N, CA, C and O atoms as a GROMACS GRO file, in nm:
protein
  416
    1MET      N    1   6.573  -3.508  17.555
    1MET     CA    2   6.646  -3.368  17.512
    1MET      C    3   6.766  -3.448  17.461
    1MET      O    4   6.830  -3.534  17.521
    2LEU      N    5   6.786  -3.387  17.302
    2LEU     CA    6   6.917  -3.419  17.262
    2LEU      C    7   7.013  -3.310  17.304
    2LEU      O    8   6.979  -3.199  17.344
    3THR      N    9   7.159  -3.362  17.290
    3THR     CA   10   7.279  -3.269  17.337
    3THR      C   11   7.309  -3.228  17.151
    3THR      O   12   7.260  -3.274  17.048
    4SER      N   13   7.395  -3.141  17.173
    4SER     CA   14   7.441  -3.089  17.046
    4SER      C   15   7.558  -3.195  16.974
    4SER      O   16   7.589  -3.179  16.856
    5LYS      N   17   7.610  -3.289  17.046
    5LYS     CA   18   7.678  -3.416  16.975
    5LYS      C   19   7.572  -3.498  16.909
    5LYS      O   20   7.585  -3.525  16.789
    6GLN      N   21   7.454  -3.544  16.987
    6GLN     CA   22   7.392  -3.610  16.947
    6GLN      C   23   7.313  -3.562  16.814
    6GLN      O   24   7.295  -3.646  16.725
    7ARG      N   25   7.273  -3.450  16.798
    7ARG     CA   26   7.192  -3.401  16.710
    7ARG      C   27   7.300  -3.361  16.602
    7ARG      O   28   7.259  -3.334  16.488
    8ALA      N   29   7.424  -3.356  16.628
    8ALA     CA   30   7.525  -3.371  16.494
    8ALA      C   31   7.528  -3.534  16.463
    8ALA      O   32   7.527  -3.586  16.351
    9PHE      N   33   7.529  -3.573  16.542
    9PHE     CA   34   7.501  -3.737  16.463
    9PHE      C   35   7.376  -3.756  16.374
    9PHE      O   36   7.373  -3.750  16.251
   10LEU      N   37   7.285  -3.777  16.449
   10LEU     CA   38   7.189  -3.761  16.376
   10LEU      C   39   7.185  -3.684  16.242
   10LEU      O   40   7.128  -3.721  16.140
   11ARG      N   41   7.246  -3.586  16.259
   11ARG     CA   42   7.233  -3.479  16.084
   11ARG      C   43   7.307  -3.575  16.029
   11ARG      O   44   7.247  -3.638  15.942
   12SER      N   45   7.444  -3.616  16.053
   12SER     CA   46   7.513  -3.697  15.951
   12SER      C   47   7.443  -3.787  15.918
   12SER      O   48   7.469  -3.825  15.803
   13LEU      N   49   7.340  -3.859  15.982
   13LEU     CA   50   7.264  -3.999  15.956
   13LEU      C   51   7.189  -3.952  15.827
   13LEU      O   52   7.192  -3.988  15.709
   14ALA      N   53   7.103  -3.832  15.916
   14ALA     CA   54   6.999  -3.800  15.791
   14ALA      C   55   7.050  -3.758  15.609
   14ALA      O   56   6.981  -3.745  15.508
   15VAL      N   57   7.184  -3.748  15.629
   15VAL     CA   58   7.189  -3.680  15.490
   15VAL      C   59   7.177  -3.833  15.373
   15VAL      O   60   7.188  -3.846  15.251
   16ASP      N   61   7.157  -3.901  15.454
   16ASP     CA   62   7.168  -4.033  15.356
   16ASP      C   63   7.044  -4.083  15.347
   16ASP      O   64   7.013  -4.163  15.258
   17GLU      N   65   6.955  -4.040  15.443
   17GLU     CA   66   6.792  -4.057  15.438
   17GLU      C   67   6.693  -4.018  15.303
   17GLU      O   68   6.721  -3.916  15.240
   18ASP      N   69   6.585  -4.097  15.264
   18ASP     CA   70   6.567  -4.014  15.189
   18ASP      C   71   6.434  -3.934  15.224
   18ASP      O   72   6.388  -3.963  15.335
   19THR      N   73   6.352  -3.823  15.138
   19THR     CA   74   6.270  -3.747  15.209
   19THR      C   75   6.158  -3.801  15.184
   19THR      O   76   6.108  -3.798  15.072
   20ILE      N   77   6.092  -3.872  15.312
   20ILE     CA   78   5.948  -3.951  15.284
   20ILE      C   79   5.840  -3.894  15.337
   20ILE      O   80   5.737  -3.961  15.331
   21LEU      N   81   5.832  -3.768  15.397
   21LEU     CA   82   5.716  -3.688  15.421
   21LEU      C   83   5.719  -3.584  15.318
   21LEU      O   84   5.829  -3.548  15.276
   22MET      N   85   5.606  -3.529  15.271
   22MET     CA   86   5.564  -3.406  15.190
   22MET      C   87   5.473  -3.333  15.218
   22MET      O   88   5.365  -3.370  15.171
   23VAL      N   89   5.470  -3.211  15.295
   23VAL     CA   90   5.372  -3.112  15.312
   23VAL      C   91   5.349  -3.001  15.233
   23VAL      O   92   5.417  -2.901  15.210
   24GLY      N   93   5.170  -3.062  15.172
   24GLY     CA   94   5.177  -2.944  15.044
   24GLY      C   95   5.090  -2.853  15.090
   24GLY      O   96   5.110  -2.808  15.202
   25LYS      N   97   4.985  -2.810  15.017
   25LYS     CA   98   4.864  -2.719  14.992
   25LYS      C   99   4.788  -2.740  15.160
   25LYS      O  100   4.757  -2.653  15.243
   26GLY      N  101   4.779  -2.864  15.166
   26GLY     CA  102   4.669  -2.901  15.265
   26GLY      C  103   4.727  -2.864  15.413
   26GLY      O  104   4.648  -2.850  15.506
   27GLY      N  105   4.882  -2.847  15.432
   27GLY     CA  106   4.940  -2.809  15.534
   27GLY      C  107   4.969  -2.938  15.666
   27GLY      O  108   5.010  -3.054  15.658
   28MET      N  109   4.938  -2.879  15.746
   28MET     CA  110   4.956  -2.985  15.865
   28MET      C  111   4.817  -3.072  15.875
   28MET      O  112   4.707  -3.020  15.859
   29SER      N  113   4.831  -3.162  15.894
   29SER     CA  114   4.666  -3.260  15.897
   29SER      C  115   4.685  -3.369  15.964
   29SER      O  116   4.800  -3.411  15.963
   30ASP      N  117   4.587  -3.444  16.038
   30ASP     CA  118   4.588  -3.581  16.098
   30ASP      C  119   4.651  -3.691  15.988
   30ASP      O  120   4.700  -3.789  16.043
   31ASN      N  121   4.657  -3.690  15.872
   31ASN     CA  122   4.680  -3.805  15.811
   31ASN      C  123   4.837  -3.798  15.799
   31ASN      O  124   4.901  -3.903  15.810
   32ILE      N  125   4.919  -3.640  15.769
   32ILE     CA  126   5.044  -3.641  15.768
   32ILE      C  127   5.133  -3.692  15.938
   32ILE      O  128   5.244  -3.743  15.958
   33ALA      N  129   5.029  -3.650  16.029
   33ALA     CA  130   5.081  -3.685  16.166
   33ALA      C  131   5.088  -3.806  16.185
   33ALA      O  132   5.174  -3.857  16.257
   34LYS      N  133   4.991  -3.878  16.116
   34LYS     CA  134   4.983  -4.041  16.158
   34LYS      C  135   5.124  -4.087  16.072
   34LYS      O  136   5.208  -4.162  16.121
   35GLN      N  137   5.135  -4.028  15.938
   35GLN     CA  138   5.252  -4.085  15.846
   35GLN      C  139   5.378  -4.064  15.946
   35GLN      O  140   5.453  -4.159  15.970
   36ALA      N  141   5.394  -3.961  15.993
   36ALA     CA  142   5.533  -3.956  16.081
   36ALA      C  143   5.504  -4.024  16.160
   36ALA      O  144   5.560  -4.133  16.149
   37ASP      N  145   5.438  -4.015  16.243
   37ASP     CA  146   5.428  -4.117  16.360
   37ASP      C  147   5.447  -4.252  16.299
   37ASP      O  148   5.542  -4.302  16.359
   38ASP      N  149   5.398  -4.341  16.202
   38ASP     CA  150   5.451  -4.464  16.154
   38ASP      C  151   5.550  -4.475  16.070
   38ASP      O  152   5.563  -4.579  16.005
   39ALA      N  153   5.642  -4.365  16.055
   39ALA     CA  154   5.776  -4.377  16.010
   39ALA      C  155   5.826  -4.358  16.087
   39ALA      O  156   5.926  -4.431  16.083
   40LEU      N  157   5.826  -4.259  16.228
   40LEU     CA  158   5.939  -4.270  16.318
   40LEU      C  159   5.912  -4.397  16.401
   40LEU      O  160   5.994  -4.404  16.494
   41THR      N  161   5.834  -4.489  16.398
   41THR     CA  162   5.821  -4.597  16.508
   41THR      C  163   5.910  -4.673  16.397
   41THR      O  164   6.014  -4.728  16.431
   42ALA      N  165   5.867  -4.674  16.271
   42ALA     CA  166   5.946  -4.752  16.201
   42ALA      C  167   6.109  -4.740  16.176
   42ALA      O  168   6.178  -4.838  16.149
   43ARG      N  169   6.150  -4.634  16.186
   43ARG     CA  170   6.275  -4.583  16.126
   43ARG      C  171   6.373  -4.523  16.255
   43ARG      O  172   6.488  -4.556  16.286
   44GLU      N  173   6.271  -4.409  16.323
   44GLU     CA  174   6.341  -4.347  16.448
   44GLU      C  175   6.383  -4.196  16.395
   44GLU      O  176   6.381  -4.091  16.460
   45LEU      N  177   6.425  -4.220  16.241
   45LEU     CA  178   6.489  -4.090  16.176
   45LEU      C  179   6.385  -4.038  16.048
   45LEU      O  180   6.352  -4.113  15.956
   46VAL      N  181   6.352  -3.935  16.060
   46VAL     CA  182   6.258  -3.917  15.918
   46VAL      C  183   6.323  -3.758  15.901
   46VAL      O  184   6.354  -3.667  15.978
   47LYS      N  185   6.323  -3.782  15.731
   47LYS     CA  186   6.344  -3.659  15.682
   47LYS      C  187   6.199  -3.611  15.610
   47LYS      O  188   6.133  -3.692  15.546
   48GLY      N  189   6.161  -3.487  15.625
   48GLY     CA  190   6.029  -3.473  15.547
   48GLY      C  191   6.076  -3.288  15.444
   48GLY      O  192   6.182  -3.227  15.429
   49LYS      N  193   5.964  -3.268  15.407
   49LYS     CA  194   5.993  -3.135  15.334
   49LYS      C  195   5.880  -3.076  15.288
   49LYS      O  196   5.800  -3.134  15.214
   50VAL      N  197   5.869  -2.959  15.329
   50VAL     CA  198   5.773  -2.870  15.300
   50VAL      C  199   5.728  -2.760  15.176
   50VAL      O  200   5.761  -2.641  15.170
   51LEU      N  201   5.648  -2.832  15.086
   51LEU     CA  202   5.626  -2.754  14.970
   51LEU      C  203   5.595  -2.599  14.967
   51LEU      O  204   5.575  -2.560  15.082
   52GLU      N  205   5.586  -2.503  14.880
   52GLU     CA  206   5.588  -2.384  14.866
   52GLU      C  207   5.401  -2.392  14.862
   52GLU      O  208   5.354  -2.279  14.857
   53THR      N  209   5.353  -2.442  14.862
   53THR     CA  210   5.219  -2.451  14.842
   53THR      C  211   5.154  -2.448  14.986
   53THR      O  212   5.042  -2.414  15.024
   54ALA      N  213   5.254  -2.493  15.048
   54ALA     CA  214   5.192  -2.522  15.200
   54ALA      C  215   5.132  -2.400  15.296
   54ALA      O  216   5.057  -2.417  15.391
   55GLY      N  217   5.182  -2.278  15.250
   55GLY     CA  218   5.193  -2.133  15.316
   55GLY      C  219   5.202  -2.142  15.442
   55GLY      O  220   5.130  -2.073  15.515
   56THR      N  221   5.324  -2.260  15.508
   56THR     CA  222   5.380  -2.238  15.611
   56THR      C  223   5.512  -2.256  15.646
   56THR      O  224   5.541  -2.351  15.572
   57THR      N  225   5.624  -2.226  15.718
   57THR     CA  226   5.736  -2.272  15.703
   57THR      C  227   5.774  -2.350  15.788
   57THR      O  228   5.736  -2.350  15.905
   58ALA      N  229   5.882  -2.449  15.721
   58ALA     CA  230   5.921  -2.610  15.774
   58ALA      C  231   5.976  -2.581  15.910
   58ALA      O  232   6.027  -2.676  15.969
   59ARG      N  233   5.974  -2.452  15.976
   59ARG     CA  234   6.014  -2.468  16.105
   59ARG      C  235   5.864  -2.495  16.190
   59ARG      O  236   5.855  -2.572  16.286
   60GLU      N  237   5.771  -2.427  16.143
   60GLU     CA  238   5.660  -2.456  16.172
   60GLU      C  239   5.589  -2.561  16.198
   60GLU      O  240   5.527  -2.593  16.300
   61ILE      N  241   5.608  -2.638  16.048
   61ILE     CA  242   5.547  -2.764  16.047
   61ILE      C  243   5.644  -2.863  16.124
   61ILE      O  244   5.581  -2.912  16.218
   62ALA      N  245   5.732  -2.894  16.120
   62ALA     CA  246   5.835  -2.968  16.185
   62ALA      C  247   5.806  -2.949  16.333
   62ALA      O  248   5.773  -3.053  16.390
   63GLU      N  249   5.813  -2.842  16.405
   63GLU     CA  250   5.758  -2.820  16.549
   63GLU      C  251   5.630  -2.882  16.563
   63GLU      O  252   5.628  -2.969  16.651
   64GLN      N  253   5.509  -2.861  16.495
   64GLN     CA  254   5.360  -2.916  16.477
   64GLN      C  255   5.392  -3.092  16.521
   64GLN      O  256   5.358  -3.155  16.621
   65LEU      N  257   5.466  -3.133  16.405
   65LEU     CA  258   5.484  -3.275  16.405
   65LEU      C  259   5.554  -3.324  16.527
   65LEU      O  260   5.531  -3.427  16.590
   66ALA      N  261   5.633  -3.244  16.547
   66ALA     CA  262   5.740  -3.307  16.666
   66ALA      C  263   5.654  -3.301  16.805
   66ALA      O  264   5.696  -3.359  16.905
   67LEU      N  265   5.531  -3.228  16.806
   67LEU     CA  266   5.456  -3.207  16.894
   67LEU      C  267   5.354  -3.325  16.889
   67LEU      O  268   5.315  -3.361  17.000
   68ALA      N  269   5.306  -3.389  16.786
   68ALA     CA  270   5.198  -3.422  16.771
   68ALA      C  271   5.274  -3.580  16.761
   68ALA      O  272   5.192  -3.666  16.728
   69THR      N  273   5.367  -3.615  16.775
   69THR     CA  274   5.440  -3.712  16.784
   69THR      C  275   5.545  -3.766  16.880
   69THR      O  276   5.625  -3.859  16.873
   70SER      N  277   5.520  -3.679  16.966
   70SER     CA  278   5.633  -3.691  17.082
   70SER      C  279   5.811  -3.708  17.044
   70SER      O  280   5.897  -3.754  17.119
   71ALA      N  281   5.829  -3.657  16.910
   71ALA     CA  282   5.953  -3.649  16.815
   71ALA      C  283   6.055  -3.533  16.852
   71ALA      O  284   6.005  -3.436  16.909
   72GLU      N  285   6.169  -3.530  16.831
   72GLU     CA  286   6.258  -3.420  16.861
   72GLU      C  287   6.280  -3.347  16.696
   72GLU      O  288   6.271  -3.417  16.596
   73VAL      N  289   6.309  -3.199  16.689
   73VAL     CA  290   6.327  -3.170  16.562
   73VAL      C  291   6.495  -3.185  16.551
   73VAL      O  292   6.550  -3.120  16.639
   74VAL      N  293   6.566  -3.240  16.484
   74VAL     CA  294   6.678  -3.257  16.496
   74VAL      C  295   6.734  -3.125  16.374
   74VAL      O  296   6.849  -3.083  16.388
   75GLN      N  297   6.669  -3.084  16.290
   75GLN     CA  298   6.736  -2.991  16.208
   75GLN      C  299   6.619  -2.965  16.113
   75GLN      O  300   6.543  -3.045  16.060
   76VAL      N  301   6.627  -2.782  16.103
   76VAL     CA  302   6.549  -2.760  15.964
   76VAL      C  303   6.614  -2.680  15.896
   76VAL      O  304   6.677  -2.586  15.946
   77ILE      N  305   6.606  -2.712  15.735
   77ILE     CA  306   6.720  -2.633  15.662
   77ILE      C  307   6.654  -2.586  15.527
   77ILE      O  308   6.668  -2.659  15.428
   78GLY      N  309   6.581  -2.466  15.517
   78GLY     CA  310   6.535  -2.428  15.387
   78GLY      C  311   6.402  -2.501  15.440
   78GLY      O  312   6.344  -2.492  15.549
   79ALA      N  313   6.370  -2.589  15.304
   79ALA     CA  314   6.232  -2.643  15.319
   79ALA      C  315   6.229  -2.764  15.370
   79ALA      O  316   6.121  -2.812  15.405
   80LYS      N  317   6.361  -2.843  15.387
   80LYS     CA  318   6.366  -3.006  15.456
   80LYS      C  319   6.371  -2.979  15.603
   80LYS      O  320   6.400  -2.867  15.644
   81PHE      N  321   6.342  -3.080  15.685
   81PHE     CA  322   6.324  -3.099  15.799
   81PHE      C  323   6.368  -3.217  15.851
   81PHE      O  324   6.354  -3.308  15.769
   82VAL      N  325   6.441  -3.271  16.006
   82VAL     CA  326   6.444  -3.375  16.001
   82VAL      C  327   6.393  -3.385  16.177
   82VAL      O  328   6.400  -3.304  16.269
   83LEU      N  329   6.342  -3.516  16.167
   83LEU     CA  330   6.254  -3.552  16.311
   83LEU      C  331   6.340  -3.675  16.342
   83LEU      O  332   6.405  -3.742  16.261
   84PHE      N  333   6.325  -3.695  16.499
   84PHE     CA  334   6.385  -3.834  16.512
   84PHE      C  335   6.297  -3.850  16.680
   84PHE      O  336   6.250  -3.759  16.749
   85ARG      N  337   6.299  -4.004  16.708
   85ARG     CA  338   6.203  -4.011  16.796
   85ARG      C  339   6.236  -4.181  16.854
   85ARG      O  340   6.186  -4.279  16.798
   86ARG      N  341   6.310  -4.189  16.947
   86ARG     CA  342   6.391  -4.336  16.986
   86ARG      C  343   6.271  -4.427  16.978
   86ARG      O  344   6.168  -4.379  17.028
   87ASN      N  345   6.260  -4.577  16.912
   87ASN     CA  346   6.161  -4.644  16.961
   87ASN      C  347   6.190  -4.769  17.053
   87ASN      O  348   6.250  -4.873  17.026
   88GLN      N  349   6.136  -4.730  17.159
   88GLN     CA  350   6.121  -4.786  17.313
   88GLN      C  351   6.139  -4.925  17.327
   88GLN      O  352   6.186  -4.978  17.428
   89LYS      N  353   6.085  -5.011  17.179
   89LYS     CA  354   6.096  -5.144  17.160
   89LYS      C  355   6.228  -5.186  17.145
   89LYS      O  356   6.304  -5.242  17.224
   90GLU      N  357   6.244  -5.141  17.001
   90GLU     CA  358   6.360  -5.184  16.914
   90GLU      C  359   6.401  -5.043  16.868
   90GLU      O  360   6.358  -4.968  16.780
   91PRO      N  361   6.505  -5.032  16.964
   91PRO     CA  362   6.594  -4.890  16.907
   91PRO      C  363   6.682  -4.939  16.780
   91PRO      O  364   6.744  -5.045  16.776
   92LYS      N  365   6.678  -4.870  16.707
   92LYS     CA  366   6.740  -4.893  16.560
   92LYS      C  367   6.879  -4.781  16.587
   92LYS      O  368   6.978  -4.813  16.521
   93ILE      N  369   6.895  -4.667  16.666
   93ILE     CA  370   6.995  -4.572  16.625
   93ILE      C  371   7.073  -4.557  16.744
   93ILE      O  372   7.014  -4.494  16.832
   94GLU      N  373   7.201  -4.601  16.775
   94GLU     CA  374   7.276  -4.584  16.889
   94GLU      C  375   7.316  -4.462  16.890
   94GLU      O  376   7.377  -4.427  16.789
   95LEU      N  377   7.298  -4.367  16.990
   95LEU     CA  378   7.300  -4.219  17.002
   95LEU      C  379   7.474  -4.226  17.083
   95LEU      O  380   7.517  -4.320  17.149
   96PRO      N  381   7.536  -4.115  17.055
   96PRO     CA  382   7.670  -4.117  17.122
   96PRO      C  383   7.614  -4.083  17.282
   96PRO      O  384   7.498  -4.045  17.289
   97LYS      N  385   7.677  -4.092  17.386
   97LYS     CA  386   7.652  -4.103  17.519
   97LYS      C  387   7.634  -3.943  17.504
   97LYS      O  388   7.671  -3.872  17.410
   98ALA      N  389   7.570  -3.906  17.617
   98ALA     CA  390   7.558  -3.750  17.664
   98ALA      C  391   7.659  -3.736  17.773
   98ALA      O  392   7.621  -3.750  17.889
   99GLY      N  393   7.812  -3.704  17.741
   99GLY     CA  394   7.911  -3.680  17.836
   99GLY      C  395   7.893  -3.547  17.887
   99GLY      O  396   7.830  -3.461  17.826
  100LYS      N  397   7.938  -3.532  17.976
  100LYS     CA  398   8.015  -3.414  18.099
  100LYS      C  399   8.154  -3.388  18.017
  100LYS      O  400   8.226  -3.482  17.981
  101GLY      N  401   8.182  -3.260  17.992
  101GLY     CA  402   8.340  -3.259  17.956
  101GLY      C  403   8.377  -3.333  17.846
  101GLY      O  404   8.298  -3.409  17.790
  102LYS      N  405   8.522  -3.314  17.799
  102LYS     CA  406   8.572  -3.380  17.686
  102LYS      C  407   8.650  -3.519  17.703
  102LYS      O  408   8.719  -3.532  17.804
  103GLN      N  409   8.646  -3.596  17.636
  103GLN     CA  410   8.690  -3.726  17.650
  103GLN      C  411   8.835  -3.696  17.617
  103GLN      O  412   8.861  -3.587  17.566
  104LYS      N  413   8.936  -3.789  17.643
  104LYS     CA  414   9.054  -3.778  17.610
  104LYS      C  415   9.121  -3.930  17.568
  104LYS      O  416   9.239  -3.938  17.533
   0.00000   0.00000   0.00000
């Protein structure tokens, strides 16, 4: 489970990421889930877009993909979404520590 601080950090990283997943009129499919899974393994942070022809919302697609790939939904804005999943073997993104209270 991501903290709000970690989520904000991942959102800031996602700004510079290219949109590599496109969900179109076929909607959610095994092929899209496989693409997302491979991309998450390679990058940990993946940005996707749901085209108007998909007939479903970006939130629904993001949640379905997160469930199918054991990832977390970082954010959904309009038709775009960002997913994160730590690569246990080769972590690439160092998340801020989930500390209690404010640091001085």
